[in-house]
N, CA, C and O atoms as a GROMACS GRO file, in nm:
protein
  476
    1MET      N    1   0.084  -0.118   0.000
    1MET     CA    2   0.000   0.000   0.000
    1MET      C    3   0.089   0.125   0.000
    1MET      O    4   0.184   0.135   0.078
    2LEU      N    5   0.056   0.217  -0.087
    2LEU     CA    6   0.138   0.337  -0.104
    2LEU      C    7   0.153   0.417   0.025
    2LEU      O    8   0.264   0.457   0.059
    3GLU      N    9   0.045   0.440   0.096
    3GLU     CA   10   0.053   0.523   0.216
    3GLU      C   11   0.147   0.465   0.321
    3GLU      O   12   0.217   0.540   0.389
    4ALA      N   13   0.150   0.336   0.334
    4ALA     CA   14   0.236   0.273   0.434
    4ALA      C   15   0.383   0.284   0.398
    4ALA      O   16   0.468   0.287   0.487
    5ARG      N   17   0.415   0.289   0.268
    5ARG     CA   18   0.554   0.289   0.224
    5ARG      C   19   0.599   0.425   0.169
    5ARG      O   20   0.714   0.440   0.128
    6TYR      N   21   0.511   0.522   0.167
    6TYR     CA   22   0.534   0.649   0.100
    6TYR      C   23   0.669   0.712   0.136
    6TYR      O   24   0.746   0.748   0.047
    7THR      N   25   0.698   0.726   0.264
    7THR     CA   26   0.821   0.793   0.306
    7THR      C   27   0.947   0.714   0.278
    7THR      O   28   1.057   0.770   0.280
    8LYS      N   29   0.934   0.584   0.252
    8LYS     CA   30   1.051   0.501   0.224
    8LYS      C   31   1.081   0.490   0.075
    8LYS      O   32   1.190   0.448   0.036
    9LEU      N   33   0.986   0.527  -0.009
    9LEU     CA   34   1.005   0.517  -0.153
    9LEU      C   35   1.077   0.639  -0.207
    9LEU      O   36   1.063   0.749  -0.154
   10ASP      N   37   1.152   0.621  -0.309
   10ASP     CA   38   1.225   0.730  -0.374
   10ASP      C   39   1.135   0.794  -0.480
   10ASP      O   40   1.165   0.793  -0.600
   11ILE      N   41   1.022   0.852  -0.432
   11ILE     CA   42   0.925   0.913  -0.523
   11ILE      C   43   0.886   1.051  -0.473
   11ILE      O   44   0.901   1.083  -0.355
   12GLU      N   45   0.836   1.130  -0.562
   12GLU     CA   46   0.776   1.260  -0.532
   12GLU      C   47   0.645   1.267  -0.608
   12GLU      O   48   0.627   1.201  -0.710
   13GLU      N   49   0.553   1.347  -0.558
   13GLU     CA   50   0.430   1.377  -0.630
   13GLU      C   51   0.451   1.511  -0.698
   13GLU      O   52   0.504   1.604  -0.637
   14ASP      N   53   0.409   1.522  -0.823
   14ASP     CA   54   0.425   1.648  -0.894
   14ASP      C   55   0.340   1.648  -1.019
   14ASP      O   56   0.275   1.549  -1.052
   15PHE      N   57   0.341   1.761  -1.086
   15PHE     CA   58   0.267   1.779  -1.210
   15PHE      C   59   0.364   1.766  -1.327
   15PHE      O   60   0.466   1.836  -1.332
   16PHE      N   61   0.334   1.678  -1.419
   16PHE     CA   62   0.413   1.667  -1.541
   16PHE      C   63   0.313   1.693  -1.654
   16PHE      O   64   0.274   1.808  -1.674
   17ILE      N   65   0.272   1.594  -1.725
   17ILE     CA   66   0.163   1.610  -1.819
   17ILE      C   67   0.032   1.609  -1.740
   17ILE      O   68  -0.060   1.685  -1.768
   18ASN      N   69   0.028   1.522  -1.642
   18ASN     CA   70  -0.081   1.520  -1.546
   18ASN      C   71  -0.019   1.498  -1.408
   18ASN      O   72   0.103   1.488  -1.396
   19TYR      N   73  -0.101   1.491  -1.306
   19TYR     CA   74  -0.050   1.476  -1.171
   19TYR      C   75  -0.022   1.330  -1.142
   19TYR      O   76  -0.100   1.243  -1.180
   20GLY      N   77   0.088   1.302  -1.074
   20GLY     CA   78   0.118   1.165  -1.040
   20GLY      C   79   0.246   1.150  -0.962
   20GLY      O   80   0.299   1.247  -0.908
   21PHE      N   81   0.295   1.030  -0.956
   21PHE     CA   82   0.417   0.996  -0.884
   21PHE      C   83   0.529   0.972  -0.984
   21PHE      O   84   0.506   0.922  -1.094
   22MET      N   85   0.648   1.010  -0.944
   22MET     CA   86   0.763   0.992  -1.032
   22MET      C   87   0.889   0.975  -0.947
   22MET      O   88   0.890   1.013  -0.830
   23PRO      N   89   0.993   0.919  -1.005
   23PRO     CA   90   1.119   0.909  -0.931
   23PRO      C   91   1.170   1.048  -0.894
   23PRO      O   92   1.152   1.144  -0.970
   24CYS      N   93   1.233   1.059  -0.778
   24CYS     CA   94   1.286   1.188  -0.733
   24CYS      C   95   1.381   1.249  -0.834
   24CYS      O   96   1.379   1.370  -0.855
   25ALA      N   97   1.464   1.167  -0.898
   25ALA     CA   98   1.561   1.219  -0.995
   25ALA      C   99   1.493   1.289  -1.112
   25ALA      O  100   1.544   1.390  -1.161
   26ILE      N  101   1.380   1.239  -1.156
   26ILE     CA  102   1.305   1.303  -1.265
   26ILE      C  103   1.239   1.431  -1.213
   26ILE      O  104   1.243   1.535  -1.280
   27GLN      N  105   1.181   1.423  -1.097
   27GLN     CA  106   1.111   1.540  -1.041
   27GLN      C  107   1.206   1.658  -1.021
   27GLN      O  108   1.167   1.773  -1.044
   28ARG      N  109   1.329   1.632  -0.980
   28ARG     CA  110   1.426   1.740  -0.960
   28ARG      C  111   1.456   1.815  -1.090
   28ARG      O  112   1.486   1.934  -1.088
   29LEU      N  113   1.446   1.745  -1.204
   29LEU     CA  114   1.472   1.810  -1.333
   29LEU      C  115   1.365   1.912  -1.369
   29LEU      O  116   1.387   1.997  -1.455
   30MET      N  117   1.251   1.904  -1.306
   30MET     CA  118   1.138   1.992  -1.339
   30MET      C  119   1.137   2.122  -1.260
   30MET      O  120   1.051   2.207  -1.284
   31HIS      N  121   1.230   2.139  -1.168
   31HIS     CA  122   1.232   2.259  -1.083
   31HIS      C  123   1.366   2.328  -1.092
   31HIS      O  124   1.468   2.260  -1.109
   32PRO      N  125   1.372   2.459  -1.082
   32PRO     CA  126   1.257   2.545  -1.058
   32PRO      C  127   1.170   2.555  -1.182
   32PRO      O  128   1.219   2.560  -1.295
   33ARG      N  129   1.042   2.558  -1.159
   33ARG     CA  130   0.941   2.560  -1.265
   33ARG      C  131   0.895   2.705  -1.285
   33ARG      O  132   0.881   2.780  -1.189
   34VAL      N  133   0.872   2.741  -1.409
   34VAL     CA  134   0.818   2.872  -1.440
   34VAL      C  135   0.665   2.860  -1.434
   34VAL      O  136   0.607   2.788  -1.515
   35PRO      N  137   0.600   2.929  -1.340
   35PRO     CA  138   0.454   2.918  -1.327
   35PRO      C  139   0.383   2.967  -1.452
   35PRO      O  140   0.432   3.054  -1.524
   36ARG      N  141   0.266   2.910  -1.475
   36ARG     CA  142   0.185   2.948  -1.591
   36ARG      C  143   0.117   3.083  -1.572
   36ARG      O  144   0.087   3.151  -1.670
   37THR      N  145   0.093   3.121  -1.450
   37THR     CA  146   0.023   3.247  -1.423
   37THR      C  147   0.098   3.328  -1.318
   37THR      O  148   0.166   3.272  -1.231
   38MET      N  149   0.085   3.458  -1.327
   38MET     CA  150   0.143   3.548  -1.228
   38MET      C  151   0.047   3.557  -1.109
   38MET      O  152  -0.074   3.546  -1.126
   39LEU      N  153   0.102   3.576  -0.992
   39LEU     CA  154   0.021   3.588  -0.872
   39LEU      C  155  -0.004   3.735  -0.840
   39LEU      O  156   0.085   3.818  -0.853
   40ASN      N  157  -0.127   3.765  -0.797
   40ASN     CA  158  -0.152   3.902  -0.753
   40ASN      C  159  -0.097   3.918  -0.611
   40ASN      O  160  -0.062   3.820  -0.545
   41LYS      N  161  -0.089   4.041  -0.566
   41LYS     CA  162  -0.028   4.071  -0.436
   41LYS      C  163  -0.099   4.001  -0.320
   41LYS      O  164  -0.034   3.951  -0.228
   42ALA      N  165  -0.232   3.996  -0.325
   42ALA     CA  166  -0.308   3.932  -0.217
   42ALA      C  167  -0.275   3.782  -0.209
   42ALA      O  168  -0.258   3.728  -0.100
   43THR      N  169  -0.266   3.716  -0.323
   43THR     CA  170  -0.233   3.573  -0.326
   43THR      C  171  -0.090   3.551  -0.278
   43THR      O  172  -0.063   3.455  -0.205
   44GLN      N  173   0.002   3.637  -0.318
   44GLN     CA  174   0.140   3.626  -0.271
   44GLN      C  175   0.146   3.637  -0.119
   44GLN      O  176   0.221   3.564  -0.054
   45GLN      N  177   0.068   3.728  -0.062
   45GLN     CA  178   0.067   3.746   0.083
   45GLN      C  179   0.007   3.623   0.152
   45GLN      O  180   0.056   3.580   0.257
   46GLN      N  181  -0.100   3.567   0.094
   46GLN     CA  182  -0.160   3.447   0.151
   46GLN      C  183  -0.059   3.332   0.149
   46GLN      O  184  -0.046   3.259   0.247
   47MET      N  185   0.010   3.316   0.037
   47MET     CA  186   0.108   3.208   0.026
   47MET      C  187   0.224   3.227   0.123
   47MET      O  188   0.272   3.130   0.182
   48ALA      N  189   0.269   3.350   0.139
   48ALA     CA  190   0.378   3.376   0.234
   48ALA      C  191   0.335   3.340   0.377
   48ALA      O  192   0.413   3.284   0.453
   49ALA      N  193   0.211   3.373   0.412
   49ALA     CA  194   0.160   3.340   0.546
   49ALA      C  195   0.148   3.189   0.564
   49ALA      O  196   0.182   3.136   0.670
   50ILE      N  197   0.100   3.120   0.461
   50ILE     CA  198   0.089   2.974   0.468
   50ILE      C  199   0.228   2.912   0.481
   50ILE      O  200   0.248   2.822   0.563
   51LEU      N  201   0.323   2.959   0.402
   51LEU     CA  202   0.459   2.904   0.407
   51LEU      C  203   0.519   2.921   0.547
   51LEU      O  204   0.583   2.830   0.598
   52GLU      N  205   0.498   3.036   0.607
   52GLU     CA  206   0.548   3.059   0.743
   52GLU      C  207   0.481   2.962   0.841
   52GLU      O  208   0.547   2.904   0.927
   53PHE      N  209   0.350   2.946   0.829
   53PHE     CA  210   0.276   2.856   0.917
   53PHE      C  211   0.320   2.711   0.899
   53PHE      O  212   0.345   2.641   0.996
   54VAL      N  213   0.328   2.666   0.775
   54VAL     CA  214   0.366   2.528   0.747
   54VAL      C  215   0.509   2.500   0.795
   54VAL      O  216   0.538   2.391   0.843
   55SER      N  217   0.596   2.600   0.784
   55SER     CA  218   0.737   2.579   0.822
   55SER      C  219   0.755   2.558   0.972
   55SER      O  220   0.863   2.518   1.016
   56THR      N  221   0.653   2.585   1.052
   56THR     CA  222   0.662   2.565   1.197
   56THR      C  223   0.612   2.427   1.239
   56THR      O  224   0.604   2.397   1.358
   57HIS      N  225   0.577   2.344   1.142
   57HIS     CA  226   0.525   2.210   1.169
   57HIS      C  227   0.599   2.108   1.083
   57HIS      O  228   0.647   2.142   0.974
   58PRO      N  229   0.610   1.983   1.130
   58PRO     CA  230   0.676   1.882   1.047
   58PRO      C  231   0.598   1.854   0.919
   58PRO      O  232   0.657   1.830   0.813
   59HIS      N  233   0.466   1.857   0.928
   59HIS     CA  234   0.378   1.843   0.811
   59HIS      C  235   0.239   1.886   0.854
   59HIS      O  236   0.204   1.880   0.971
   60LEU      N  237   0.160   1.929   0.756
   60LEU     CA  238   0.025   1.975   0.786
   60LEU      C  239  -0.078   1.919   0.690
   60LEU      O  240  -0.052   1.902   0.571
   61HIS      N  241  -0.193   1.890   0.743
   61HIS     CA  242  -0.310   1.848   0.667
   61HIS      C  243  -0.378   1.975   0.615
   61HIS      O  244  -0.378   2.076   0.686
   62PRO      N  245  -0.435   1.973   0.496
   62PRO     CA  246  -0.503   2.092   0.444
   62PRO      C  247  -0.609   2.148   0.539
   62PRO      O  248  -0.630   2.269   0.544
   63ARG      N  249  -0.678   2.061   0.614
   63ARG     CA  250  -0.781   2.113   0.705
   63ARG      C  251  -0.718   2.195   0.818
   63ARG      O  252  -0.784   2.285   0.871
   64ASP      N  253  -0.593   2.165   0.857
   64ASP     CA  254  -0.525   2.245   0.959
   64ASP      C  255  -0.495   2.385   0.908
   64ASP      O  256  -0.507   2.483   0.980
   65VAL      N  257  -0.457   2.393   0.780
   65VAL     CA  258  -0.430   2.523   0.718
   65VAL      C  259  -0.561   2.601   0.708
   65VAL      O  260  -0.566   2.720   0.739
   66GLU      N  261  -0.668   2.534   0.665
   66GLU     CA  262  -0.798   2.600   0.654
   66GLU      C  263  -0.847   2.646   0.791
   66GLU      O  264  -0.900   2.756   0.803
   67ALA      N  265  -0.831   2.564   0.893
   67ALA     CA  266  -0.876   2.601   1.028
   67ALA      C  267  -0.800   2.722   1.080
   67ALA      O  268  -0.857   2.807   1.148
   68HIS      N  269  -0.671   2.730   1.047
   68HIS     CA  270  -0.589   2.842   1.094
   68HIS      C  271  -0.621   2.972   1.021
   68HIS      O  272  -0.626   3.079   1.083
   69PHE      N  273  -0.643   2.964   0.890
   69PHE     CA  274  -0.660   3.085   0.809
   69PHE      C  275  -0.804   3.117   0.770
   69PHE      O  276  -0.836   3.234   0.747
   70SER      N  277  -0.890   3.019   0.763
   70SER     CA  278  -1.030   3.039   0.720
   70SER      C  279  -1.038   3.120   0.591
   70SER      O  280  -1.102   3.225   0.586
   71HIS      N  281  -0.973   3.070   0.487
   71HIS     CA  282  -0.972   3.138   0.358
   71HIS      C  283  -1.108   3.135   0.288
   71HIS      O  284  -1.133   3.217   0.200
   72GLY      N  285  -1.194   3.043   0.326
   72GLY     CA  286  -1.325   3.033   0.263
   72GLY      C  287  -1.325   2.939   0.145
   72GLY      O  288  -1.236   2.856   0.130
   73ARG      N  289  -1.427   2.954   0.060
   73ARG     CA  290  -1.444   2.865  -0.054
   73ARG      C  291  -1.446   2.948  -0.182
   73ARG      O  292  -1.475   3.067  -0.181
   74ALA      N  293  -1.414   2.881  -0.293
   74ALA     CA  294  -1.416   2.946  -0.425
   74ALA      C  295  -1.459   2.843  -0.528
   74ALA      O  296  -1.446   2.722  -0.506
   75ALA      N  297  -1.508   2.891  -0.641
   75ALA     CA  298  -1.549   2.802  -0.750
   75ALA      C  299  -1.428   2.730  -0.806
   75ALA      O  300  -1.322   2.789  -0.822
   76ASN      N  301  -1.445   2.601  -0.836
   76ASN     CA  302  -1.335   2.526  -0.897
   76ASN      C  303  -1.362   2.506  -1.046
   76ASN      O  304  -1.465   2.549  -1.097
   77ALA      N  305  -1.271   2.441  -1.113
   77ALA     CA  306  -1.279   2.424  -1.259
   77ALA      C  307  -1.393   2.334  -1.302
   77ALA      O  308  -1.429   2.334  -1.420
   78TRP      N  309  -1.451   2.257  -1.212
   78TRP     CA  310  -1.558   2.164  -1.247
   78TRP      C  311  -1.696   2.216  -1.210
   78TRP      O  312  -1.794   2.141  -1.216
   79GLY      N  313  -1.706   2.343  -1.171
   79GLY     CA  314  -1.835   2.402  -1.140
   79GLY      C  315  -1.877   2.387  -0.995
   79GLY      O  316  -1.982   2.439  -0.956
   80GLY      N  317  -1.800   2.318  -0.916
   80GLY     CA  318  -1.829   2.304  -0.773
   80GLY      C  319  -1.753   2.409  -0.695
   80GLY      O  320  -1.715   2.513  -0.749
   81SER      N  321  -1.730   2.382  -0.568
   81SER     CA  322  -1.650   2.474  -0.489
   81SER      C  323  -1.546   2.396  -0.409
   81SER      O  324  -1.566   2.279  -0.375
   82SER      N  325  -1.436   2.462  -0.381
   82SER     CA  326  -1.325   2.403  -0.306
   82SER      C  327  -1.278   2.504  -0.203
   82SER      O  328  -1.303   2.624  -0.215
   83ASN      N  329  -1.209   2.455  -0.101
   83ASN     CA  330  -1.147   2.546  -0.005
   83ASN      C  331  -1.038   2.625  -0.075
   83ASN      O  332  -0.959   2.569  -0.151
   84VAL      N  333  -1.033   2.754  -0.049
   84VAL     CA  334  -0.927   2.838  -0.105
   84VAL      C  335  -0.791   2.788  -0.053
   84VAL      O  336  -0.692   2.792  -0.125
   85SER      N  337  -0.787   2.742   0.071
   85SER     CA  338  -0.662   2.690   0.127
   85SER      C  339  -0.608   2.574   0.043
   85SER      O  340  -0.488   2.566   0.020
   86THR      N  341  -0.697   2.486  -0.002
   86THR     CA  342  -0.655   2.373  -0.084
   86THR      C  343  -0.598   2.422  -0.217
   86THR      O  344  -0.495   2.373  -0.262
   87TYR      N  345  -0.664   2.519  -0.278
   87TYR     CA  346  -0.615   2.578  -0.402
   87TYR      C  347  -0.475   2.639  -0.381
   87TYR      O  348  -0.386   2.619  -0.463
   88LEU      N  349  -0.458   2.712  -0.271
   88LEU     CA  350  -0.328   2.776  -0.244
   88LEU      C  351  -0.220   2.670  -0.220
   88LEU      O  352  -0.108   2.684  -0.271
   89LEU      N  353  -0.251   2.566  -0.144
   89LEU     CA  354  -0.153   2.459  -0.120
   89LEU      C  355  -0.113   2.391  -0.250
   89LEU      O  356   0.005   2.366  -0.273
   90ASP      N  357  -0.210   2.361  -0.336
   90ASP     CA  358  -0.181   2.299  -0.465
   90ASP      C  359  -0.092   2.390  -0.550
   90ASP      O  360   0.002   2.343  -0.614
   91SER      N  361  -0.122   2.518  -0.551
   91SER     CA  362  -0.045   2.613  -0.630
   91SER      C  363   0.098   2.626  -0.576
   91SER      O  364   0.193   2.637  -0.652
   92MET      N  365   0.111   2.625  -0.444
   92MET     CA  366   0.244   2.632  -0.383
   92MET      C  367   0.323   2.504  -0.413
   92MET      O  368   0.444   2.510  -0.437
   93HIS      N  369   0.255   2.391  -0.411
   93HIS     CA  370   0.322   2.265  -0.446
   93HIS      C  371   0.369   2.268  -0.591
   93HIS      O  372   0.482   2.230  -0.620
   94TYR      N  373   0.284   2.315  -0.681
   94TYR     CA  374   0.320   2.325  -0.823
   94TYR      C  375   0.445   2.412  -0.841
   94TYR      O  376   0.531   2.381  -0.923
   95ARG      N  377   0.453   2.520  -0.765
   95ARG     CA  378   0.564   2.614  -0.775
   95ARG      C  379   0.690   2.565  -0.702
   95ARG      O  380   0.794   2.630  -0.709
   96GLY      N  381   0.682   2.451  -0.632
   96GLY     CA  382   0.798   2.398  -0.561
   96GLY      C  383   0.819   2.461  -0.424
   96GLY      O  384   0.924   2.441  -0.364
   97MET      N  385   0.722   2.535  -0.374
   97MET     CA  386   0.733   2.599  -0.242
   97MET      C  387   0.707   2.499  -0.129
   97MET      O  388   0.759   2.515  -0.019
   98LEU      N  389   0.628   2.397  -0.158
   98LEU     CA  390   0.595   2.293  -0.061
   98LEU      C  391   0.614   2.159  -0.128
   98LEU      O  392   0.613   2.148  -0.251
   99ARG      N  393   0.631   2.057  -0.048
   99ARG     CA  394   0.630   1.922  -0.102
   99ARG      C  395   0.536   1.836  -0.020
   99ARG      O  396   0.504   1.868   0.094
  100ILE      N  397   0.496   1.728  -0.078
  100ILE     CA  398   0.409   1.634  -0.009
  100ILE      C  399   0.499   1.530   0.055
  100ILE      O  400   0.573   1.460  -0.013
  101VAL      N  401   0.492   1.522   0.187
  101VAL     CA  402   0.583   1.432   0.258
  101VAL      C  403   0.522   1.297   0.290
  101VAL      O  404   0.593   1.200   0.313
  102LYS      N  405   0.389   1.290   0.290
  102LYS     CA  406   0.322   1.162   0.308
  102LYS      C  407   0.173   1.183   0.287
  102LYS      O  408   0.126   1.295   0.264
  103ARG      N  409   0.100   1.074   0.295
  103ARG     CA  410  -0.046   1.077   0.282
  103ARG      C  411  -0.107   1.005   0.401
  103ARG      O  412  -0.053   0.907   0.452
  104GLU      N  413  -0.222   1.055   0.442
  104GLU     CA  414  -0.302   0.988   0.544
  104GLU      C  415  -0.443   0.975   0.489
  104GLU      O  416  -0.509   1.075   0.460
  105ARG      N  417  -0.488   0.851   0.476
  105ARG     CA  418  -0.620   0.822   0.418
  105ARG      C  419  -0.638   0.890   0.283
  105ARG      O  420  -0.747   0.938   0.250
  106GLY      N  421  -0.531   0.894   0.206
  106GLY     CA  422  -0.535   0.950   0.072
  106GLY      C  423  -0.518   1.101   0.065
  106GLY      O  424  -0.511   1.156  -0.045
  107ILE      N  425  -0.512   1.169   0.179
  107ILE     CA  426  -0.499   1.315   0.183
  107ILE      C  427  -0.351   1.352   0.186
  107ILE      O  428  -0.273   1.295   0.263
  108ARG      N  429  -0.313   1.447   0.102
  108ARG     CA  430  -0.174   1.493   0.096
  108ARG      C  431  -0.140   1.573   0.222
  108ARG      O  432  -0.216   1.660   0.264
  109LEU      N  433  -0.025   1.544   0.281
  109LEU     CA  434   0.026   1.622   0.394
  109LEU      C  435   0.147   1.700   0.344
  109LEU      O  436   0.240   1.643   0.286
  110TYR      N  437   0.145   1.829   0.367
  110TYR     CA  438   0.244   1.920   0.310
  110TYR      C  439   0.350   1.959   0.411
  110TYR      O  440   0.325   1.964   0.532
  111ALA      N  441   0.470   1.987   0.359
  111ALA     CA  442   0.580   2.037   0.442
  111ALA      C  443   0.654   2.143   0.363
  111ALA      O  444   0.652   2.144   0.240
  112ALA      N  445   0.717   2.232   0.436
  112ALA     CA  446   0.791   2.342   0.373
  112ALA      C  447   0.938   2.308   0.360
  112ALA      O  448   1.022   2.397   0.346
  113GLU      N  449   0.971   2.181   0.364
  113GLU     CA  450   1.111   2.142   0.349
  113GLU      C  451   1.151   2.150   0.202
  113GLU      O  452   1.066   2.147   0.113
  114ALA      N  453   1.278   2.161   0.180
  114ALA     CA  454   1.329   2.167   0.043
  114ALA      C  455   1.297   2.037  -0.029
  114ALA      O  456   1.278   1.933   0.033
  115LEU      N  457   1.291   2.045  -0.160
  115LEU     CA  458   1.266   1.924  -0.237
  115LEU      C  459   1.371   1.820  -0.200
  115LEU      O  460   1.486   1.853  -0.174
  116ARG      N  461   1.330   1.695  -0.199
  116ARG     CA  462   1.418   1.587  -0.159
  116ARG      C  463   1.552   1.594  -0.232
  116ARG      O  464   1.557   1.615  -0.353
  117ASP      N  465   1.659   1.577  -0.157
  117ASP     CA  466   1.796   1.580  -0.209
  117ASP      C  467   1.836   1.716  -0.264
  117ASP      O  468   1.930   1.725  -0.343
  118ALA      N  469   1.766   1.819  -0.224
  118ALA     CA  470   1.797   1.959  -0.262
  118ALA      C  471   1.821   1.977  -0.412
  118ALA      O  472   1.884   1.894  -0.478
  119LEU      N  473   1.769   2.084  -0.462
  119LEU     CA  474   1.782   2.111  -0.605
  119LEU      C  475   1.922   2.161  -0.638
  119LEU      O  476   1.951   2.189  -0.754
   0.00000   0.00000   0.00000
């Protein structure tokens, strides 16, 4: 089972053509990544606050970030709604600001540590 062995495997989660798992050596080649969109000042400030908060913990569940910041909800690409905190965490992960250090019940747990084996 992936969750039980996650921290022992030489893998990272990241975005390539689609989202998935890949060897760390391949993932390192993809960073630093040039983001597809520029961030507005408010989003940059939210991300900076999240990064500071996450860096004070070994890893955090998205609900802990949402409970701390209460960012609210926003429309997602499929017509539903998602927590803004989840969107920000995903965007920070895409940009290489956070990494996923393990999963619990399928939920990504984030950390502000450098990408495995440093870039």
